[in-house]
N, C-alpha and C positions, 0 to 999 in steps of 0.2 A: 504494500500500500504506500503510495506516494502522497505527500501533503502539498497542497497548492492553495493559494488565496483565491477564492471564488466568490462572486456575488451569488445570491440565492438563485437568480435566473440562470447563471452559468452552471451552477451545481445541478439544477434540474435537467439542463441539457445534457450534462455529463452522465447523470444517472440514467436518463432515458436512453441515451446512446448505448451505454453498457448493457441495458436491458434488451437490446436488439430492437429498438423502435425502428420501424421501416418508413413511416410517414409522419411528418410534422406539419401542421397546418394551423393557421390562426389569422387574426386581424390585428395589426399593430395598435396597441393601446397601453399607455403607461399605467401601471408599472410592469406589465408582462412582456413588453416588446423584445427585450434582449434575449429571451429564451430561444426563440427560433433563429435569431441572428447568430447565436452561438452554435446551435444544432446544425445549421446548414453548412457550416465549415467542416463538418465531420464526414467521414467516408460511409458509404453504404446506407445512406438515409436520404430520402427525398423530402424537401420542404417547400412550402409555397404560402404566399399571402392570399387570402380569400377576399372577395369584395366586402363581406361582412361576417359576423360571428356565426349566424345561423348557417350560412353556406359552409363555413369552416367545420362546424360540428357535424354537418351532414356528410362532408367529404371524409372526415375521420371515422365516422360510424360506418360508412360504406367500405372503407379499407379494412376496418376491424371485422365486419361481417364476412368479408372476402377472405380473411385469415391472417392479416398481418397486424402487428402492434402499432398503435397510432397515438400520437400526442396532439391535443388541441389546446391552443393557448388563447387567452383573452383577459381583459380587465373585468372588474365586477359589473359595470353597466353592459358589457358585452354579453354577460350571462343572461341578462334580460332578453337580448335579441335572439339568443340561441335557445331560449326556454322551451319553445315548441318541440323541436326534435329531441332536446335533452329529456323532457318528461316522457316522451314516447320511448326513447332508448332505455330508460329506467325500467320499462315494462318488457321490452323485447329481449333485452340482453345483447351481448356483443360478439360472441365467438372468441376472437383474439382480443388481447387487452386493449382497452380504450381509456385513456387518462385525460381528464379535463383540468388544465391549470386555470384556476380562478384567482386573479390578483386584486386584492382590495386596497382601498386608498383612504384610510382613516385621516381625518383633517383635510380631506379634499385638496391635496397638494396639486393634483392635475386632473381633477374630475368635477362633474357637476353635482355630485351628491356623495354622501357616505352610505355604504351599503354593505351588509354582511352576507357574502355568498354562501356561507354555511347553511343559511336557511333554505337555500335551494336543494342542498344535499339532503337535508331532513325532509323537505317537501317531496323530493323524488325517491327518498328512502334508498340512497346509495351511499357507500362508504365515503367518508371525508377525512383525509389526512391533513394535519395542521402543522406546518413546519415552524420551528423556533430558531433556526440558524441555517447556514449553508450546508452543514453536515447533514442535518435533517432533510434538507431539500434533496440532496444527493441520494441518501438512503431511501427516502420515501418514494422518490421517482423510480428507483430501481425496483422497489417492492410493489409499487402500485399496479404494475402490469400483471404480475403474478396474482395479486389479490383480485384484480379485475377478472382474470380467467378462472380463478378458483370459484368465485361466486357468480360468474357470468353476468357482470354488471359494469357499467361505467364507474370509474372512481374519480372523485374530485380531489385534487391536490390544491390546498388552500394556502395562500401566502398574503402578506401585506406589503405595502411599499417598503417598510423598514427592513424586511427580510429580503425582498427582491433585489434591493440596491446596495445592501451592506455586504462587504467582503469579510469572510471569516475563513479560517483554515478548514480544508476538506481533505480527509484521508480517502483517496479514491483508488480503486483497483486499476483503472486505466485500460482494462481489456474488455472487449465486447463479447457478450455471451453468444453462444451458438444456439439460437432459437429458430427452429424451422417454421415456416408459415403453416398455419392450421388448414386443414381441408375445408373447402366450402361445400355445403350441401343445401339444396332447396329445403326450406322449412316454412311453408306458407302459414300454418297456425301460429308460428313463433314471430315471424317478421312482418306479417301483413295485419296492420292494426285496424281491421274492420271490427265493428262492435262485437260480433260473436267470438272473435279471437281475443279481443282485448279483455273481455270478461274473464276468460280462462287464464290469461296472463296475470290478472290480479291475484289469483291464488298462488301463482309462482312467486310473485313479489312478497306476499305474506310469508311464505315458507323461507324465502331468502332472508327476510328481516329477522326471523327467529334464529337462523343460523348465524347471521352477523352479530346479533346480540350476544350469543355465546362466544363468538370469536373476540368480541370487544373485551371480555373479562381477562383474556390472556394476551391481548395485542402487545407486541414488543415495543410499540411506539408510545404506549402509556408508561409513565415512569414516576415512582414515588421516591422522594428524597426526605429522609427522616432527620429532623433537627429538634427544635423545641416542641414539647407537647402542648404548649399554651396556644400556639397559633398554627393553623393549617390553611393553606391557600390552594384553591383549584384554579388553574390558569392554563394558557396555551399560547403558542406562537411567540411573537415578539414580546408580549406581555410577560411571559415566563422569564425572559432575560431581565426585564425591569424589576420584577418581583425579587429575583435573586440578588440584584444589586441593592434594592431599597430595604428589603427585609431578609438579611442573610441568615437570621436565626430561625426563621419560619420553616416549618415543614411544607413541602409542596407536592401536589399531585399534578404533574405535567401531562395534559391530555394531548397525545399525538394523534389519536383517533377522535375526531370531533363529532362524528355520527357513525354508528350509534354509540351512546355513552355506556360505560361499564357500570351498571347499576350497583352490583354487589361490591365491587372494588371501591367505588366512591362512598358507599355507605360505611364500609369498614374504615376508610380513611377519616371520614367525618367523626366516627365514634372514637378514634384514637387521639383526638385533640380536644382541648377545652373549647375552642371556638373555631369554627370553619367559615372561611370566606371564599367567595368567587370574585376574582379580579379580572376584568375584561374591558375592552375599549370599544366605544361607539356602538354598543349593542347590549342586549340582555340575552343573547343566545344561550350562554351556559347557565346563567343564574336561573332563568325561567325553567330550564330543563332539569337542573339539579333539584330545584324545589319541587318540581313535578314528580320526582322520584321519592318524595317524602323526606328529604334531607333538610334539616334546619340549618339556615345560614345566618351568620352574624353580620351586623353592619359595622363598618370601620369606626373605631372609637372616637376619632377626632373630627369626623365629618365625612360626608359622602364623597365618593369619587365622581369626577365629571361624567355626565351621561353621553357627551359628544366629544369627538376629537381623539387624537392619538394620545395614549397614556405615556407618561415619562416617570422615571424614578422619583423625582422630586414631588410629583403629585401623589404618588403612593405613600411616600414618607409623611407628607402633610396629613393625609387621611388617617394615618396610624399614629400620629403624634411623635414621629421619629425625628431627631435633630438632623437638620440639613448640613451637609459638609460645607466647609468654607471654600468658596471659589472666588476668583477675581470677578469683580462686578463687570457686566457687559457694558460696552460703550453706549452712551446715550446721545451722542452728538453726531452720529453718522447721518448723512443725507439719505432721504428715502430713495428707493430704487423701484418704482412701480413698473409693471410689465409694459412693454412698448413694442411697436413694429420695429424691425431692424432698419438701419439705414438702407434706403433703396428698395424697401419692401414694396412689391407690386400691388398690395392691398391698399396702400395709403391714399392714393389719389381717388380711388373709388369711394372711400369713406369720407374724404373731404368733400366730394361732390354730393354724396347723400346727405351730409350735414348741411350743405348750402341749399339743397332742395327741401330741407326740413321734412324728409321722408320718414314715415313709420317703417322701421326696418325689422323684419323678422329674421333673426340670425340663426347660426348653426354652430356645431362643435368644430373648432379648428383655431388656427392662429387669428383668423379674422374676427373671432369673438372679442378681440381687443378693440374693435370698432366701438365697443360700449364705453371705453374709458376715455379720460381727457387726453387730448383736446377735442375728440370727435363727438362723443355722446350720440353716435349714429347707429347703434344696434340696440334694439329695445326688447327683444325676447331671445333667449337661448335656452332650449329645453332638452333636446336630445338629437341624436344623429338623424338628419332628414326632416326635422320638424319645420324648418324654415319655409319650405315650399307649401306644405300642407297648411300651416298657420296663415300664410299670406292669403290662401284661398278662403280660409275661415274669416279673416278680416274683411275680405271682399264681400262675403255673404252677409256680414254684419253691417255693411255700408260704411266702413271706417273712413274711407277716402272722402266720400260725400259729406259725412258728418263733421269731419275735422278740417277739410280743405287741404289735406296732406296726402301725397301719393303713398301707397303701400308697396314696399319692395321686399321680396324674399332674396336672401343672400346665402349661398352655400359654396363650399369648396369642391374641387374636382374629386378628391378621394371620397368625401362624404356624399357627393352626388352619386357616385358608383355604389357606395355602401347602402344607402336607403333613400336617396333623393329621387331616383328614377321613378319609383312607384308613387312617390308624393306628387311629382309633376304629372304623372299619368292620371292621377285622380282629378287634378285641375282640368286637364285637357278633356278627359272623358265627360266631365260634367259641364263643359262649355265655359269654364272660368276665364277671366281676363286678368290683366294686371302685368306686373313686371317681375321677372325672375332673373337673378344674376348668378352665374357660375364663375367663381374665381379660380381659374386654372393656372396654378403656379407650378405645374409640372412635377409635383411631388406630394407626399404626405408629410408636410413639414413639421407639424406640431409634435409628432412622436419620434422624429429623427431622420427625416428625408427617406422614408421607405418608398418603394415603388407602389403603383396602383394600376387598375385597369385603364386609366386615362392616358398614362404615359407609357404603358407597356413594359415597364421595368419590373422584372420578377424578383423574388427573393434570392434566387440563384444568381441573377445578374449582379445584384448589389451586395453580395456577401463579402466582398473584399475591398469595396471602395464606396465612397459617398458621392452622390451626384448622378446626373443622367448619363446614360451610356449611348454611344453612337449607334450601336446595333443591339437593342434589347431583344431578348428572346421571346417576350410576350407580345401579344397582339394588342396594339393601342386602340382604345375606343375613340371613334370620331364623334365628338360631342355635337357638332353641327348636323351631321348626317343622322345621328340618333334623334335629335330634337325634331328634325323635319319628318323623319319616319314615324314619329309618334303623333304628328299632326300639328306641330308648331309652324306656322307660316312665316312669322316675323322672328327670325333668329339671326344674329350677327356676331361676328368675332371682332374684338376691339383690343388694341394694344394697351394694356393696363398702365404703361408708363407714359402714355401720350395724353396729357391733361385735356386738350381740346377735343380729342376723340372720345375720351371718357365722358366729358361734359355733354357733347352732342348726342351720344348714344343714350344716356340717361334721360336727357330732355325729351328726345323723340319717343322713347319707350313710355315714360310716365305721362306723356301728353295724349297717348293713344289709349282711350278708355273702352274701345270696342273690340279689343283682341288681346290675346296673350302674347307678350313680347319676352323673348329670352336673349340676354346678352352674355356672351362668353368673354370675360376679361382675361386675356392670356398674356403672361410674362413669367419667366422663371423666378423661383424663390432665390433670394440672395445666398442662401446656404448651399445651393447647388451651382449657382452662377456666381463665382467669386471674382469675376473680372472687375477691374476698376477703370472707370473712364477718367478723362482729364478733370482735375478738380476745379470747381468754379471760383471766381473771385468776386468780391463785393466792392463796389465803388459808389460813392455819393448816396449811401443808404439814407432813406428818409424816415427810418424807425417806425414804419407803419405797422410792423408786426405780422404782415400777411404770410411771410415765409415761415415765421415761428409757428403759425397756426396749423401747419401741416404735420407738426408733431415729430419731426425727424430728430433723433438723438444727436445728430451731428450739427444741429443748428441751435444757437443760443444767442444771448445778448451780451454785448460788450458793456463796460462800465458806463459808457455814455448813452446806452439804450439802443444803439444800432445793432443790426444783426451781425453775428460772427459764426464762422464755420470752423469746426474742429477737424483739422486735416487727418487726424488719426482714425476718425470714424467715417469720414465722408468717402463714398464709393463712386462719386461722379455720376449719379443717376439722372441728374437734370430736373428732379422734381421741384427743387427750390427755384431753379432758373425759370421754369414755366409758371411758378406761382407768384413771382414778384410782379406787381402791377405796373411798376415804373422802370423795369429793365435794369435794375441796379445790380443784379446778379448775372454774371456772364461767364463765358468760357474763353474770353479773348486771351 
């Protein structure tokens, strides 16, 4: 066994590879993304990005039923998207091992909500392994495929952001197991979920649950550490690490199997201590289930733990009245660093013009969500992937434009459009809707790390060793204009997102036309994949009007005399400020 520093995601990829996984599939979503990016670099395994998580799960399930081990990865909100095939697979079973990596994000570091994916495992009654460090990630990923085949069920491997992105030592075998594909056999009663078959599969799931409950009592991933008999803590995942740091004298029951729970073992543990506590973050997943087992739980003596957000050792110490260690006080005079579009970002001018139009903007999930922040304030709803186009139609039905005198504009990115925006737009077209829809095609899936997507044709294999677009991607790129026309959109145009006048003219024409649906594809590459730098502009005779500052470029600021100033270390020479100055004071002479 060799030891290496690995993130949780890298360790999952290593463990899955050693377990002879043959297919890895997912949708890039932080904090799960790096798992497939690590797995695709290994031999004898095929990996791909899917348009969305539902498709990814279905691909993985098809491969498993056909007889090869499959890993499906997604973040917590992606589990919502994949819930339909997920729940069906919990009834059908899998044949070869199928593991679903669900990565949660307590404190919403890169997500629109907090959500505990373990509820899905309990809902579907499938085993759920809960990793507490990278070693757990590696060992659980290896074992999950065997567990899946043993009980003929999908297995959820659960992690949180703190586990996914923290590097700890992993002792890994480094060798791939020789696991032959399983035979495929037709089995209509098992895999065809018409009502008559589904009813019979319910009995199979009931029998499986009983067997899993017995397995839970001896599951090797559940671990008891005996210390003080005064305090016992039931915990899992990253919270286990925080408990060990904050309460080193407490006895702990580390739950590596989050569903089903080991009822007898937990009862014995609770009886062995004077006071038993459940410590968990952003959820009552464990506390509600432990209490349902008839186990009495105590409340922290010095105050309740937060019900939302990521837990940290200092919060646990405070709840138990433990003295906090002395640390250097954090700096309080640092300037704020709010999120912002990158210098030269192709989304900037679009939102500047939407602000100028005073449009009601239904936005979507992606970098362009930043259109909601200062200085733009031009993105007014962001709910979920693909919602922008559907909600724009809903606002049309409510007469929002007529009642407010403001145009309604739906805005979505290229990857998100492929994910779930196509059907949203189809609903508007099918029902004769009108209005303006904007697709921001920046040639990549920028927010999660410049992954490929169906619009640019860059596959996971293409981008496995480099960042940025490839000259000859192996995937088939989606033609957005052709697709929109084929779906029935007559007014669809492509516009250079870096051309202010073109952006302004296109939005003016589209929002003025109230009798039809207009689609504008704003196209220009993300600055993370197009790192070229143009000639830097200069400022002469600045009139301090501030118009250039209002575009919100990080490379633009004010000098002490109030005039505009350009930071040459950040400027990429994109010409956005040149086009925005009403007096021609910014030039490239």
